[in-house]
C-alpha positions as CSV (number, residue, x, y, z in Angstrom):
1,N,-12.5,15.6,-38.5
2,A,-10.2,18.5,-37.9
3,L,-9.1,19.1,-41.5
4,R,-12.6,18.7,-43.0
5,S,-14.0,21.1,-40.4
6,A,-11.3,23.7,-41.2
7,A,-12.1,23.5,-44.9
8,K,-15.8,24.3,-44.3
9,S,-15.3,27.2,-41.9
10,N,-13.7,30.0,-44.0
11,Q,-14.9,32.8,-41.8
12,K,-14.4,31.2,-38.4
13,N,-11.1,29.5,-39.0
14,N,-7.9,31.2,-40.1
15,F,-6.5,28.0,-41.5
16,A,-9.1,27.9,-44.3
17,A,-8.5,31.6,-45.1
18,V,-4.7,31.2,-45.2
19,Q,-4.9,28.1,-47.3
20,T,-7.3,29.7,-49.8
21,K,-5.0,32.7,-50.1
22,N,-2.0,30.5,-50.7
23,I,-3.8,28.5,-53.4
24,I,-5.5,31.2,-55.4
25,G,-3.1,34.1,-54.7
26,S,-3.9,37.7,-53.7
27,K,-5.3,38.9,-57.0
28,P,-9.1,38.8,-57.7
29,V,-10.1,35.6,-59.3
30,S,-13.2,34.3,-61.0
31,Q,-15.8,32.3,-59.1
32,A,-14.9,29.3,-61.2
33,S,-11.3,29.6,-60.2
34,A,-12.3,29.9,-56.5
35,N,-14.5,26.9,-56.7
36,L,-11.7,24.9,-58.4
37,S,-9.3,26.1,-55.7
38,Q,-11.7,24.9,-52.9
39,L,-12.1,21.6,-54.7
40,S,-8.3,21.1,-54.9
41,H,-8.0,22.1,-51.3
42,Q,-10.6,19.5,-50.2
43,Q,-8.9,16.9,-52.3
44,L,-5.6,17.6,-50.5
45,I,-7.3,17.4,-47.2
46,D,-8.9,14.0,-48.1
47,A,-5.5,12.7,-49.4
48,V,-3.7,13.7,-46.2
49,N,-6.4,12.0,-44.1
50,C,-5.7,8.8,-46.1
51,F,-2.2,8.6,-44.8
52,K,-1.7,5.6,-42.5
53,D,0.8,7.6,-40.5
54,G,0.6,10.9,-38.6
55,F,1.2,14.0,-40.7
56,A,1.4,17.7,-39.8
57,L,2.5,20.8,-41.7
58,F,3.8,24.0,-40.0
59,D,4.3,27.3,-41.8
60,A,7.4,29.4,-41.9
61,A,6.4,31.0,-38.5
62,D,6.2,27.4,-37.1
63,K,2.4,27.6,-36.8
64,L,0.3,24.5,-37.4
65,I,-1.7,24.8,-40.6
66,M,-2.6,21.2,-41.4
67,F,-2.7,17.9,-39.6
68,N,-4.6,14.6,-39.9
69,D,-6.4,12.5,-37.4
70,R,-3.5,10.0,-37.0
71,Y,-1.1,12.9,-36.1
72,Q,-3.5,14.0,-33.4
73,T,-3.7,10.5,-32.0
74,A,0.0,9.9,-32.3
75,I,0.9,12.9,-30.2
76,G,-1.6,11.9,-27.6
77,Q,-3.7,15.1,-27.8
78,D,-7.5,15.1,-27.6
79,S,-9.6,17.0,-30.1
80,T,-9.8,20.1,-28.0
81,A,-6.1,20.3,-27.2
82,L,-4.7,20.4,-30.8
83,E,-5.8,23.5,-32.8
84,L,-4.8,25.0,-36.0
85,G,-2.6,28.1,-35.5
86,M,-0.8,26.6,-32.5
87,S,3.0,26.8,-32.6
88,F,5.1,23.7,-32.5
89,E,6.6,25.0,-29.2
90,D,3.1,25.2,-27.6
91,I,2.3,21.7,-28.8
92,T,5.6,20.4,-27.5
93,K,5.1,22.0,-24.1
94,A,1.6,20.6,-23.9
95,R,3.0,17.1,-24.6
96,S,6.0,17.3,-22.2
97,G,3.9,15.8,-19.4
98,I,2.8,12.7,-21.5
99,V,6.1,11.6,-23.1
100,G,7.2,9.5,-20.1
101,F,9.1,12.1,-17.9
102,E,9.0,12.2,-14.2
103,K,7.8,15.4,-12.7
104,N,11.1,17.2,-13.2
105,L,10.7,20.7,-14.6
106,D,14.3,21.0,-15.5
107,A,14.3,17.7,-17.4
108,D,11.1,18.7,-19.2
109,E,12.5,22.1,-20.2
110,A,15.7,20.6,-21.5
111,W,13.8,18.0,-23.5
112,I,11.5,20.7,-24.9
113,R,14.4,22.9,-26.1
114,K,16.2,19.9,-27.6
115,R,13.0,18.8,-29.4
116,I,12.2,22.3,-30.8
117,D,15.8,22.7,-32.0
118,R,15.6,19.3,-33.8
119,H,12.3,20.3,-35.3
120,L,13.7,23.6,-36.7
121,N,16.9,22.0,-37.9
122,P,16.0,18.5,-39.1
123,T,18.9,16.2,-39.8
124,G,17.3,12.8,-40.3
125,P,14.8,10.4,-38.7
126,F,14.8,9.6,-35.0
127,E,12.8,7.6,-32.6
128,L,10.6,8.9,-29.8
129,N,8.9,6.9,-27.1
130,S,5.6,7.9,-25.5
131,V,3.6,6.6,-22.6
132,G,1.7,3.4,-23.2
133,G,4.7,1.7,-24.8
134,H,4.4,3.2,-28.2
135,T,7.5,4.1,-30.3
136,F,7.4,6.5,-33.2
137,Q,9.9,7.2,-35.9
138,I,9.9,10.9,-36.6
139,H,10.7,12.3,-40.1
140,E,10.8,16.1,-40.5
141,F,11.5,18.0,-43.7
142,K,11.9,21.7,-44.5
143,T,9.5,22.9,-47.2
144,P,10.6,25.4,-49.9
145,D,8.7,28.3,-48.2
146,G,10.5,27.7,-44.9
147,G,7.8,25.5,-43.3
148,T,8.2,22.1,-41.8
149,A,6.4,18.9,-42.7
150,V,6.3,16.2,-40.0
151,F,5.6,12.5,-40.3
152,R,5.1,10.3,-37.2
153,I,5.3,6.6,-38.1
154,D,4.3,4.1,-35.4
155,I,7.0,1.4,-35.3
156,T,5.9,-0.1,-32.0
157,Q,5.3,-3.6,-33.4
158,Q,8.6,-3.4,-35.3
159,K,10.5,-2.6,-32.1
160,K,8.7,-5.4,-30.2
161,S,9.7,-7.9,-33.0
162,E,13.3,-6.7,-32.8
163,Q,13.4,-7.1,-29.0
164,E,11.9,-10.6,-29.3
165,L,14.5,-11.5,-31.9
166,A,17.3,-10.2,-29.7
167,K,16.0,-12.3,-26.8
168,S,15.8,-15.4,-29.0
169,E,19.3,-14.9,-30.2
170,E,20.5,-14.5,-26.6
171,R,18.8,-17.7,-25.6
172,F,20.3,-19.5,-28.6
173,R,23.8,-18.2,-27.7
174,E,23.4,-19.3,-24.1
175,A,22.3,-22.8,-25.3
176,I,25.4,-23.3,-27.5
177,E,27.7,-22.0,-24.9
178,S,26.4,-24.6,-22.5
179,L,27.6,-27.4,-24.9
180,H,30.7,-29.3,-24.0
181,E,31.4,-29.8,-27.7
182,G,32.5,-27.3,-30.3
183,F,29.6,-25.6,-32.2
184,V,29.8,-23.6,-35.4
185,L,27.1,-22.4,-37.8
186,F,27.5,-21.2,-41.4
187,D,24.9,-19.6,-43.6
188,T,23.9,-20.7,-47.1
189,D,26.9,-18.8,-48.6
190,D,29.3,-20.7,-46.3
191,R,30.0,-17.7,-44.1
192,L,30.4,-18.0,-40.4
193,V,27.3,-16.9,-38.4
194,I,28.0,-18.0,-34.8
195,F,30.4,-20.2,-32.8
196,N,30.9,-21.1,-29.2
197,D,34.0,-20.8,-27.0
198,Q,34.5,-24.5,-27.0
199,F,35.0,-24.5,-30.8
200,K,37.5,-21.7,-30.5
201,K,39.5,-23.7,-27.9
202,M,39.4,-26.7,-30.2
203,R,40.8,-24.7,-33.2
204,P,43.5,-22.4,-31.8
205,A,45.0,-22.1,-35.3
206,V,42.0,-20.0,-36.5
207,E,41.2,-18.2,-33.3
208,D,42.3,-14.8,-34.7
209,L,40.3,-15.4,-37.8
210,L,37.0,-16.4,-36.2
211,A,34.5,-13.7,-36.8
212,P,31.0,-13.5,-38.4
213,G,31.3,-13.4,-42.2
214,V,34.5,-15.3,-42.6
215,T,34.1,-18.2,-45.1
216,F,34.5,-21.9,-44.4
217,E,37.1,-22.0,-47.1
218,E,39.2,-19.4,-45.4
219,L,39.1,-21.3,-42.1
220,L,39.8,-24.6,-43.7
221,R,42.9,-23.3,-45.6
222,T,44.2,-21.8,-42.4
223,I,43.7,-25.1,-40.5
224,V,45.5,-27.3,-43.1
225,K,48.5,-25.0,-43.5
């Protein structure tokens, strides 16, 4: 586990040293305070690794200082490719060959610059596709000290469900359009959901009013005028 290993290697891993300094400050502290700090740090690491989604934290210099296993898996990097201290730019460049691009260096470079700019100036969630058919929703937030927190949420199944629903709706529309009779469907609130062209031809008086959301009462009042 990348985080757990980092916490245990204070002398060999800059991450642990940096985190300890951030937690206990630069002034001399008692051994008890240091032990408490290490315990709190380990608890933080354990909590981050419990996230069901990918999480990473970059410092103000945009260097990776924390990540969980799911983040490593989500970005498609093996255990030797993703290391603490790497810049977001380095990680992005390493990933540029596995996000679905053809071997087009200009396209890769343009995507890299756009992705880095979005990372440094987050404006809201967005979706990112990767090889293997996975879709991730990316959430990035600036921290008070100038760093950036990143969440990668796997929404692959959600996107598949949306695509299947869209296909079902298209098949349903094709079916009602094949009818020689007029067809109209209202929801439980008596609001129009869908209608076919034959119904529109049969009711020219309400043609301009026909739109999803209009009520049955509105249509009826127009017809009987």
